[in-house]
C-alpha positions as CSV (number, residue, x, y, z in Angstrom):
1,M,8.1,67.3,-42.1
2,L,10.7,69.2,-44.1
3,I,12.3,65.9,-45.2
4,D,9.0,64.9,-46.9
5,K,9.0,67.9,-49.2
6,S,10.1,67.8,-52.8
7,I,13.5,69.3,-53.6
8,T,11.8,72.2,-55.4
9,D,9.4,72.9,-52.5
10,F,12.2,72.7,-49.9
11,V,14.5,75.1,-51.8
12,D,11.6,77.5,-52.4
13,D,10.7,77.4,-48.7
14,L,14.4,78.0,-47.9
15,A,14.4,81.0,-50.2
16,S,11.4,82.6,-48.6
17,E,11.2,84.7,-45.5
18,S,10.1,81.8,-43.4
19,P,12.7,80.9,-40.7
20,M,12.1,77.2,-41.4
21,P,14.1,75.6,-43.0
22,G,17.1,77.6,-42.0
23,G,20.9,77.4,-41.7
24,G,20.9,74.6,-39.2
25,G,18.6,72.4,-41.3
26,V,20.7,73.1,-44.4
27,A,23.8,72.1,-42.4
28,A,22.2,68.7,-41.7
29,L,21.1,68.4,-45.3
30,A,24.7,69.1,-46.5
31,G,26.0,66.4,-44.3
32,A,23.4,63.9,-45.3
33,L,24.1,64.6,-49.0
34,G,27.8,64.1,-48.4
35,A,27.2,60.8,-46.6
36,A,24.9,59.7,-49.5
37,L,27.7,60.4,-52.1
38,G,30.1,58.4,-50.0
39,L,27.6,55.6,-50.0
40,M,27.3,55.9,-53.8
41,V,31.1,55.2,-54.0
42,C,30.7,52.3,-51.7
43,N,28.0,50.8,-53.9
44,L,30.2,51.3,-56.9
45,T,32.9,49.3,-55.1
46,E,31.0,46.5,-53.3
47,G,30.8,43.2,-55.1
48,K,33.4,44.2,-57.7
49,E,36.1,41.5,-58.3
50,K,38.6,44.3,-59.1
51,F,38.2,45.6,-55.5
52,K,38.0,42.2,-53.7
53,D,40.7,43.2,-51.2
54,V,38.6,46.0,-49.7
55,Q,35.2,44.3,-49.6
56,E,35.1,43.9,-45.8
57,S,36.1,47.5,-45.3
58,V,33.4,48.7,-47.8
59,V,30.7,46.7,-46.0
60,K,31.6,48.4,-42.7
61,L,31.8,51.8,-44.4
62,K,28.3,51.3,-45.8
63,Q,27.0,50.7,-42.3
64,E,28.7,53.8,-41.0
65,G,27.6,56.0,-43.9
66,T,24.0,54.8,-43.7
67,R,23.9,55.6,-39.9
68,L,25.3,59.1,-40.6
69,K,22.9,59.8,-43.5
70,D,19.9,58.8,-41.5
71,E,21.1,60.7,-38.4
72,L,21.6,63.9,-40.4
73,L,18.3,63.6,-42.3
74,S,16.5,63.6,-39.0
75,G,18.6,66.7,-38.1
76,I,16.9,68.7,-40.8
77,D,13.6,68.7,-38.9
78,G,15.3,68.5,-35.5
79,D,16.8,71.9,-36.0
80,G,13.4,73.4,-36.8
81,H,11.9,71.8,-33.7
82,A,14.7,73.3,-31.6
83,Y,14.0,76.7,-33.1
84,L,10.2,76.4,-32.3
85,E,11.0,75.7,-28.7
86,I,12.8,79.0,-28.5
87,V,9.8,80.8,-30.2
88,N,7.3,79.1,-27.8
89,A,9.4,80.1,-24.8
90,Y,9.3,83.8,-25.9
91,K,5.5,83.5,-26.1
92,L,5.2,82.6,-22.4
93,P,3.3,85.3,-20.3
94,K,5.3,88.1,-18.7
95,S,2.7,90.0,-16.7
96,N,4.5,89.8,-13.4
97,E,7.9,89.2,-12.0
98,N,7.4,85.5,-11.4
99,E,6.2,85.0,-15.0
100,I,9.1,87.1,-16.3
101,L,11.6,84.9,-14.4
102,I,9.9,81.6,-15.7
103,R,9.9,83.0,-19.2
104,K,13.6,84.0,-19.0
105,Q,14.6,80.6,-17.7
106,A,12.6,78.8,-20.4
107,V,14.2,81.0,-23.2
108,Q,17.7,80.2,-21.8
109,E,17.1,76.5,-21.6
110,A,15.5,76.3,-25.1
111,T,18.4,78.3,-26.5
112,K,20.9,76.0,-24.8
113,K,19.1,73.0,-26.2
114,A,19.2,74.5,-29.7
115,A,22.9,75.2,-29.4
116,R,23.6,71.6,-28.3
117,Y,21.5,70.3,-31.2
118,S,23.4,72.4,-33.8
119,L,26.6,71.3,-32.2
120,S,25.6,67.6,-32.6
121,V,24.9,68.3,-36.3
122,G,28.4,69.8,-36.7
123,Q,29.9,66.7,-34.9
124,S,28.0,64.4,-37.2
125,C,29.2,66.3,-40.3
126,L,32.7,66.0,-39.0
127,Q,32.2,62.2,-38.8
128,V,31.1,62.3,-42.4
129,M,34.4,64.0,-43.3
130,N,36.2,61.1,-41.6
131,F,34.0,58.7,-43.5
132,A,34.9,60.4,-46.7
133,I,38.6,59.9,-46.0
134,N,38.0,56.2,-45.6
135,V,35.9,56.1,-48.7
136,V,38.7,57.6,-50.7
137,H,41.1,55.0,-49.5
138,S,38.8,52.0,-50.0
139,G,36.4,53.2,-52.7
140,N,36.4,52.9,-56.4
141,P,39.0,55.4,-57.7
142,N,36.9,56.1,-60.7
143,A,34.4,57.8,-58.4
144,A,37.1,59.9,-56.7
145,S,35.3,63.2,-57.5
146,E,32.2,61.9,-55.6
147,S,34.5,61.0,-52.6
148,L,35.8,64.5,-52.6
149,A,32.3,66.0,-52.9
150,C,31.3,63.8,-49.9
151,G,34.0,65.4,-47.8
152,L,33.4,69.0,-49.0
153,L,29.7,68.9,-48.5
154,A,30.3,67.6,-45.0
155,Y,32.8,70.4,-44.5
156,A,30.2,73.0,-45.4
157,G,27.8,71.3,-43.1
158,V,30.3,71.6,-40.2
159,Y,30.6,75.3,-40.6
160,A,26.9,76.0,-41.2
161,A,26.1,74.1,-38.1
162,L,28.7,75.8,-35.9
163,V,27.8,79.3,-36.9
164,T,24.3,78.4,-35.8
165,V,25.7,77.3,-32.5
166,E,27.5,80.6,-32.1
167,I,24.5,82.6,-32.9
168,N,22.6,80.8,-30.2
169,L,25.5,81.3,-27.7
170,A,25.2,85.0,-28.1
171,S,21.9,84.9,-26.3
172,I,23.0,82.7,-23.5
173,S,23.9,84.3,-20.1
174,D,25.6,81.2,-18.7
175,R,29.2,82.0,-19.4
176,I,30.6,78.7,-18.3
177,F,28.2,76.9,-20.8
178,V,29.2,79.4,-23.5
179,Q,32.9,78.8,-23.0
180,E,32.6,75.0,-22.9
181,I,30.6,75.0,-26.2
182,L,33.0,77.5,-27.9
183,A,36.0,75.3,-26.9
184,I,34.3,72.3,-28.6
185,N,33.5,74.5,-31.7
186,I,37.1,75.5,-32.0
187,S,38.2,71.8,-31.8
188,I,35.7,70.8,-34.5
189,K,36.8,73.6,-36.8
190,E,40.5,72.6,-36.4
191,Q,39.7,69.0,-37.2
192,A,37.6,69.9,-40.2
193,E,40.3,72.1,-41.7
194,A,42.8,69.2,-41.3
195,L,40.4,66.7,-42.8
196,K,39.6,69.0,-45.7
197,K,43.3,69.3,-46.5
198,Q,43.8,65.6,-46.3
199,I,40.9,64.5,-48.4
200,T,41.8,67.1,-51.1
201,L,45.4,65.8,-51.3
202,D,44.3,62.1,-51.2
203,V,41.8,62.6,-54.0
204,A,44.3,64.5,-56.1
205,K,46.3,61.2,-56.3
206,H,43.5,59.6,-58.2
207,I,42.9,62.4,-60.6
208,I,45.1,62.9,-63.6
209,I,44.8,66.3,-65.3
């Protein structure tokens, strides 16, 4: 399991020629790290008398952030499993026309599954960006830089996941499927850009230079 590796081993594996971990797994990791930073801000806010008016909101934010963190951590290995399904599909026999057809269908289905999985990681990272906005509004302003980093890491996760989606789409022959997924990709990117701008402006209000 990739998530059981030490930070050093994970990064060294990432730097190697091995396809696992890859961009999709790193996208999930970026989102998970962003969620964890948002949770840090929540923990620096919860139980503090100074922030008694936002305690109920912070408790709910912690629940949401924990869900997203855990979901994205599982995505680190999930992306690798999706990749292995494609690899295994390509290993199917192709000695006759029937086997060739079965292999082709298996490759297509595995690639679609991988595209859907990376899309789900991008959607989760987008949710972390929304989470970050709420953390900025309710969280300890002394940790505003962590709130911003939460959103920006998730933003990076969005794009890393979606480019993985697009790479998979290039190998899919089902044009209706491709167009549907591309439309979702475009929508996610537009939302991510708007949220990035919003969180940057909101955090700027707490930082005096």
